[in-house]
C-alpha positions in Angstrom: -25.7 -2.7 -4.8 -26.5 -0.6 -1.8 -25.9 3.1 -1.5 -23.0 2.6 1.0 -21.2 0.3 -1.4 -21.7 2.8 -4.3 -20.2 5.6 -2.2 -17.2 3.4 -1.3 -16.8 2.4 -5.0 -17.0 6.1 -6.1 -14.4 7.1 -3.5 -12.1 4.2 -4.5 -12.3 5.0 -8.2 -11.0 8.5 -7.4 -7.9 7.1 -5.6 -5.2 7.5 -8.3 -1.6 8.4 -8.0 -1.0 12.2 -8.0 1.9 14.5 -7.1 0.0 15.3 -3.9 1.1 12.0 -2.5 4.8 12.5 -3.4 7.2 12.7 -0.5 10.1 13.6 -2.7 12.0 10.4 -2.3 11.7 8.5 -5.5 11.9 4.9 -4.1 9.1 5.7 -1.5 7.0 7.4 -4.2 7.5 4.4 -6.4 6.3 2.1 -3.7 3.3 4.2 -3.0 2.5 4.4 -6.7 2.8 0.6 -6.9 0.3 0.2 -4.1 -2.2 2.5 -5.7 -1.8 0.9 -9.1 -2.2 -2.5 -7.4 -5.5 -1.4 -5.8 -6.7 -0.1 -9.1 -6.5 -3.7 -10.4 -9.2 -4.5 -7.8 -11.4 -1.6 -8.9 -11.5 -3.0 -12.5 -13.2 -6.3 -11.6 -16.3 -7.5 -9.7 -18.1 -10.6 -8.7 -16.3 -14.0 -8.8 -13.4 -12.4 -10.8 -12.9 -10.0 -7.8 -12.3 -13.0 -5.5 -9.6 -14.4 -7.8 -8.0 -11.0 -8.3 -8.1 -10.3 -4.6 -6.0 -13.4 -3.9 -3.4 -12.3 -6.4 -3.3 -8.8 -5.1 -3.0 -10.0 -1.5 0.0 -12.1 -2.5 1.6 -9.0 -4.0 0.6 -6.8 -1.0 2.4 -9.3 1.3 5.7 -8.7 -0.6 5.0 -5.0 -0.9 4.4 -4.6 2.9 7.6 -6.3 3.8 9.8 -4.4 1.3 8.1 -1.0 1.8 8.5 -1.3 5.6 12.2 -2.1 5.3 12.7 0.8 2.9 10.9 3.2 5.2 13.0 2.2 8.2 16.1 3.0 6.2 14.7 6.3 4.8 13.4 7.5 8.2 16.8 6.8 9.7 18.6 8.6 6.9 16.5 11.7 7.1 16.7 11.9 10.9 13.1 11.1 11.7 12.1 8.6 14.3 9.9 5.8 13.0 7.5 6.1 15.9 5.8 3.1 17.7 2.5 4.0 16.1 3.9 3.9 12.6 5.7 0.6 13.3 2.5 -0.9 14.9 0.6 0.2 11.8 3.0 -1.7 9.5 2.8 -4.8 11.7 -1.0 -4.6 11.8 -1.2 -4.3 8.0 1.1 -7.2 7.5 -0.8 -9.4 10.0 -4.2 -8.5 8.5 -3.0 -9.1 4.9 -1.7 -12.6 6.0 -4.9 -13.5 7.8 -7.0 -12.2 5.0 -5.0 -14.2 2.4 -5.8 -17.3 4.4 -9.4 -16.3 4.6 -9.7 -15.7 0.8 -8.8 -19.4 0.2 -12.3 -20.1 1.8 -15.6 -19.4 0.1 -16.3 -15.8 0.9 -19.5 -13.8 0.3 -19.1 -10.9 -2.1 -19.9 -8.5 0.7 -16.9 -9.8 2.7 -14.7 -9.5 -0.3 -15.8 -5.9 -0.8 -15.1 -5.3 2.9 -11.6 -6.5 2.5 -11.0 -4.3 -0.6 -12.4 -1.3 1.3 -10.0 -2.0 4.3 -7.0 -2.2 2.0 -7.9 1.1 0.3 -8.5 2.8 3.6 -5.2 1.6 5.0 -3.2 2.7 2.0 -4.9 6.1 2.0 -4.2 6.6 5.7 -0.6 5.5 5.3 0.1 7.9 2.5 -1.7 10.9 3.9 -0.7 10.6 7.5 2.4 8.5 8.4 4.5 9.0 5.3 3.6 12.6 4.7 6.2 13.6 7.4 8.8 12.8 4.7 7.6 15.7 2.6 8.8 18.3 5.1 12.4 17.1 5.8 15.2 19.2 4.5 17.8 16.7 3.3 19.4 15.6 0.1 16.5 13.4 -0.9 18.3 12.0 -4.0 21.1 10.7 -1.7 18.6 9.2 0.7 16.9 7.5 -2.3 20.2 6.1 -3.6 20.9 4.6 -0.1 17.3 3.2 0.1 17.5 1.6 -3.3 20.9 0.1 -2.6 19.6 -1.5 0.6 16.2 -2.7 -0.6 15.5 -3.6 -4.2 12.8 -1.8 -6.1 9.4 -3.5 -6.0 9.3 -3.4 -9.8 12.3 -5.7 -9.9 10.5 -8.3 -7.6 6.8 -8.2 -8.5 4.6 -6.9 -11.2 1.1 -5.8 -11.5 -0.1 -8.7 -13.7 
């Protein structure tokens, strides 16, 4: 393995859920925790097993992306924040890339391409948590009420998809 890949692998292995990622709205935090846990599944395998696992993770990420984006739209509206065009475009981009990548994974990919896909997914989730959704931390609203509304409108990921 090259030095660049080792640096990326070390950085990814440090990407675990922590309270620093919490926005204070349980359903959004649960979605984010799910995404991080899902990515950790990719970090536990390599070689040919990584290709198979990546296909399974991409299937789950497809569902995650749609559900999480719906939930965020409701939450942002409830807390009085505008879901700006850049945030929406970022969601659309992620959903499109995941769909295109899932089709690509059905082909025979080099291990370097698979690692590139895994790196992209990690980077996107990291950026999403630390930039776009961090705005929710600062809102001064009844976050439990907002969470109840979000859960009633969009089912929890755990009820729809699992990690294994």
